[in-house]
C-alpha positions as CSV (number, residue, x, y, z in Angstrom):
1,X,-80.0,80.9,16.0
2,X,-80.1,77.1,15.9
3,X,-83.1,74.9,15.3
4,X,-83.7,74.2,19.0
5,X,-83.6,77.9,19.9
6,X,-86.0,78.7,17.0
7,X,-88.5,76.1,18.1
8,X,-88.1,76.9,21.8
9,X,-88.6,80.7,21.2
10,X,-91.9,79.9,19.5
11,X,-93.0,77.5,22.2
12,X,-92.2,80.0,25.0
13,X,-94.1,82.7,23.2
14,X,-97.1,80.4,22.9
15,X,-96.9,79.4,26.5
16,X,-96.8,83.1,27.6
17,X,-100.5,83.1,26.5
18,X,-101.2,80.8,29.5
19,X,-99.0,82.4,32.2
20,X,-96.9,85.4,32.9
21,X,-94.5,83.3,34.9
22,X,-90.9,83.4,33.8
23,X,-89.8,80.1,32.1
24,X,-87.2,78.1,34.0
25,X,-85.9,76.7,30.7
26,X,-83.9,78.8,28.2
27,X,-85.0,79.2,24.6
28,X,-83.4,75.9,23.6
29,X,-85.6,74.0,26.2
30,X,-82.7,73.4,28.6
31,X,-82.7,74.1,32.4
32,X,-79.2,74.8,33.8
33,X,-78.5,75.3,37.4
34,X,-75.1,75.1,39.1
35,X,-73.5,74.0,35.9
36,X,-75.7,71.0,35.5
37,X,-78.7,70.1,33.3
38,X,-82.0,69.6,35.0
39,X,-85.6,68.8,34.2
40,X,-88.7,69.9,36.1
41,X,-91.6,67.5,36.6
42,X,-94.9,68.4,38.4
43,X,-95.6,66.6,41.7
44,X,-98.7,65.2,40.2
45,X,-96.3,63.0,38.2
46,X,-93.1,62.6,40.1
47,X,-92.4,60.7,42.2
48,X,-95.9,59.3,43.0
49,X,-96.7,58.1,39.5
50,X,-93.3,56.4,39.1
51,X,-93.8,54.7,42.5
52,X,-97.3,53.6,41.5
53,X,-96.0,52.2,38.2
54,X,-93.2,50.3,39.9
55,X,-95.7,49.0,42.5
56,X,-98.1,47.8,39.8
57,X,-95.2,46.0,38.0
58,X,-93.7,44.5,41.1
59,X,-94.8,45.5,44.6
60,X,-95.0,48.5,46.9
61,X,-91.9,47.2,48.8
62,X,-89.8,46.9,45.6
63,X,-90.9,50.4,44.5
64,X,-90.0,51.8,47.9
65,X,-86.6,50.1,47.8
66,X,-85.9,51.3,44.3
67,X,-86.6,54.9,45.2
68,X,-84.5,54.4,48.4
69,X,-81.5,53.1,46.4
70,X,-81.9,55.9,43.9
71,X,-81.8,58.4,46.8
72,X,-78.8,56.6,48.4
73,X,-76.8,57.0,45.2
74,X,-77.9,60.7,44.9
75,X,-77.1,61.4,48.5
76,X,-73.6,60.0,48.1
77,X,-72.9,61.9,44.9
78,X,-74.3,65.2,46.1
79,X,-72.5,65.2,49.4
80,X,-69.2,64.1,47.6
81,X,-69.6,67.0,45.2
82,X,-69.7,69.5,48.0
83,X,-66.7,67.8,49.6
84,X,-64.8,68.2,46.2
85,X,-65.7,71.9,46.4
86,X,-64.0,72.2,49.7
87,X,-67.0,71.8,52.0
88,X,-65.7,69.3,54.6
89,X,-67.5,67.4,57.3
90,X,-70.7,69.0,58.7
91,X,-70.5,71.8,56.0
92,X,-70.9,69.2,53.3
93,X,-74.1,68.0,55.0
94,X,-75.4,71.6,55.5
95,X,-74.8,72.4,51.8
96,X,-76.5,69.2,50.8
97,X,-79.6,70.2,52.8
98,X,-79.4,73.8,51.5
99,X,-79.2,72.4,47.9
100,X,-82.2,70.2,48.6
101,X,-84.2,73.3,49.7
102,X,-82.9,75.3,46.7
103,X,-84.2,72.7,44.3
104,X,-87.6,72.3,45.9
105,X,-87.3,69.1,47.9
106,X,-88.6,70.9,50.9
107,X,-87.2,72.9,53.8
108,X,-84.6,70.6,55.5
109,X,-83.6,71.0,59.1
110,X,-80.7,69.1,60.6
111,X,-81.7,68.0,64.0
112,X,-78.6,65.9,64.8
113,X,-75.5,64.6,62.9
114,X,-73.0,62.8,65.1
115,X,-70.4,60.1,64.2
116,X,-73.0,57.4,64.3
117,X,-76.4,58.9,63.7
118,X,-78.1,61.7,61.8
119,X,-81.7,63.0,62.0
120,X,-83.2,65.5,59.6
121,X,-86.7,67.0,59.3
122,X,-88.3,67.9,56.0
123,X,-91.0,70.5,56.0
124,X,-93.1,70.6,52.7
125,X,-91.5,67.3,51.5
126,X,-91.9,67.0,47.7
127,X,-92.6,63.2,48.2
128,X,-95.4,63.8,50.7
129,X,-96.8,66.6,48.5
130,X,-96.7,64.3,45.5
131,X,-98.6,61.7,47.5
132,X,-101.4,64.3,48.3
133,X,-101.4,65.6,44.7
134,X,-102.8,62.1,43.9
135,X,-104.6,61.1,47.1
136,X,-107.2,62.7,49.3
137,X,-106.6,60.4,52.3
138,X,-103.6,60.0,54.6
139,X,-101.1,57.3,53.9
140,X,-100.7,54.3,56.2
141,X,-97.0,54.2,55.5
142,X,-94.2,56.8,55.2
143,X,-93.7,58.1,51.6
144,X,-90.3,59.8,51.6
145,X,-88.3,56.8,50.3
146,X,-86.0,59.0,48.1
147,X,-85.1,61.4,50.9
148,X,-84.6,58.4,53.3
149,X,-82.1,57.1,50.7
150,X,-80.5,60.5,50.4
151,X,-80.0,60.6,54.2
152,X,-78.4,57.1,54.1
153,X,-76.1,58.2,51.2
154,X,-75.1,61.4,52.9
155,X,-74.4,59.4,56.1
156,X,-72.3,56.9,54.1
157,X,-70.2,59.7,52.7
158,X,-69.8,61.5,56.0
159,X,-69.1,58.4,58.1
160,X,-67.1,56.6,55.3
161,X,-69.1,53.4,55.9
162,X,-72.4,51.9,55.0
163,X,-75.5,53.5,56.4
164,X,-79.2,52.8,56.6
165,X,-82.2,55.1,57.2
166,X,-85.8,55.0,58.2
167,X,-88.6,57.5,58.2
168,X,-89.9,58.2,61.7
169,X,-92.6,60.7,60.8
170,X,-94.3,61.7,57.5
171,X,-96.5,64.5,56.4
172,X,-98.4,62.0,54.2
173,X,-99.4,60.1,57.4
174,X,-100.6,63.3,59.1
175,X,-97.4,64.4,60.9
176,X,-96.4,68.1,60.8
177,X,-93.1,67.2,59.1
178,X,-91.2,64.3,57.8
179,X,-88.4,63.0,60.0
180,X,-85.7,60.6,58.8
181,X,-83.0,58.9,60.9
182,X,-79.8,57.6,59.4
183,X,-77.4,55.4,61.3
184,X,-73.9,54.0,60.5
185,X,-73.8,50.2,60.1
C-alpha cells in the first residue's frame, strides 16, 4: 500500500463517522469515471462562487463569457470524443447529453437539432441549482453560461463551423427548465 492509499484509507474511515454514503473516490483520493480523472465540488461552491469571484475581479459580463468559452471548449472536446468512439452525427449529440446527465449536469432533453439550429432543455440544471444554493431570490438574468457554451461547442463539432448559443429560459429566473438555442454562424 502506498502513502496515498494509507492516508486515504484513514480519511475515508474517519468520514464514515459522518455518513453511511459510499465514497465516490477510491482509497487514494482519486475519482475515475470512463477512464478519466474527475473531481467533485458542491454546488454551493461551483460554479456560482467562481462566477462571483470573476465578477468581483472584472465584471458579470466577463465572468459569463469566461464560463461560456470554457463550456464551448468542453462541448467541442466531449462531442469529438464520442465521434472518435464511433458515435457519428446525432448519436454523438445524444451521447454528449446522456453523459451530461450521468455526471450530474441535469437531465438534458434534445428538442431540435437540425443542420442550422439546436435546442436543448435542461431540467435540474447544476448551474441554476448552484445559483439557488447561494441566493434566495430569482435571478434577473440566465445563469447557465457553461451549458450555453457546451451547446455552441457541440454545434460547432456537429456543423463543422462556428456556432453561438443563447439561453432562452432559466430555472434561476423562475422557468420550469433551462432552454438553450445554438445556431450555426
